Structures are given as C-alpha cells and as structure tokens.
Phi, psi and omega in degrees: 000135180266133176296141178215152176281151176215149175285116184213137179263136184305326185284355179261003181264135178290121181302324183297327181288318177295321179298318180294320175300317181297316177296321177299315183295322178299317189257345181058034186202126175297317186298315181291320177299320178295320178296319178300326184267341181079034180229181180276159175301321180297322177299316180294317180299312181295325177293325174292317176300319179296322178293321175299319179292320180292326185266338184078015183249149168271116185261333180237140173269100184273006178279355177237160179234128354292158182304133178260159177283138168285174178302315179293321178299318179297315178296316179292322178293322179297318179295318177297323178297319177299318180296318178301316178298320179297311183298320180294317181292322180296315181301314181295315182292324186271352181066225186262001180284097186297323177298318178293323177299312181300313180298317182294318179296317179302317179297314180295320180295326179298326179287329181268356181302320180294329178294318180292316178298320177297320182297328180256015174077026181244041185287000000 
C-alpha cells in the first residue's frame, strides 16, 4: 500500500487509535503496547490498522520485522507521544481533581493541535 495524503481534520481522529500507535512506536512491540493498555496484542494491531484506514495513510512498514514506522507514521506517533506526555503530566500535577485535570488537558491539547494537523497533512 502506498502512503497518501488526505484531507482530514484532527478532531475527527479517535484519540485511542493515536495512543496505540504512539505506544507501539515507543516500545516497538504490539505485545508491550497492549500490556501498557491492558488489552490484547490483536486489539493494538487492529487499532493501528483502523487509524490507517481513517487517515488514508500507511503508518507502518510491514515488510520488515518488527514493523517499522513510515515517515507519516513517525510524525503521527511523535504527535501522539506528545499527547501521552501531556496527559501524564497533567494527571500527576492535578492530583485527583478530575475537573481540573480535564481543563488542564484541554488547554494543553489546544497548543498541540497544530502538531497533530501537520502530522496528518492538514496544516
């Protein structure tokens, strides 16, 4: 499959799919990404395939083992990795106040939105 650009708005992408791509990129392993999430390896694999279908991009080079990221996959995984870091830092800083966490995450995500749009070619 050839990677292609597509008109896609960042707010139409399921965060869970990007999270799984970012976790796969961090660990270079479906099994470890699945362990981090508490789901099966197959669930992570299917979520990455669903993200490819949603974006119209080839995110993984499956001709090598373990699968490597394509250029688009690396950019999108990097944006997802930033989002994971933001969520983790906000949760740690905000303690158990869920409303404060949600507001802080929303503020941080608005700053990172342009990164995600650039990663999927919707700059």
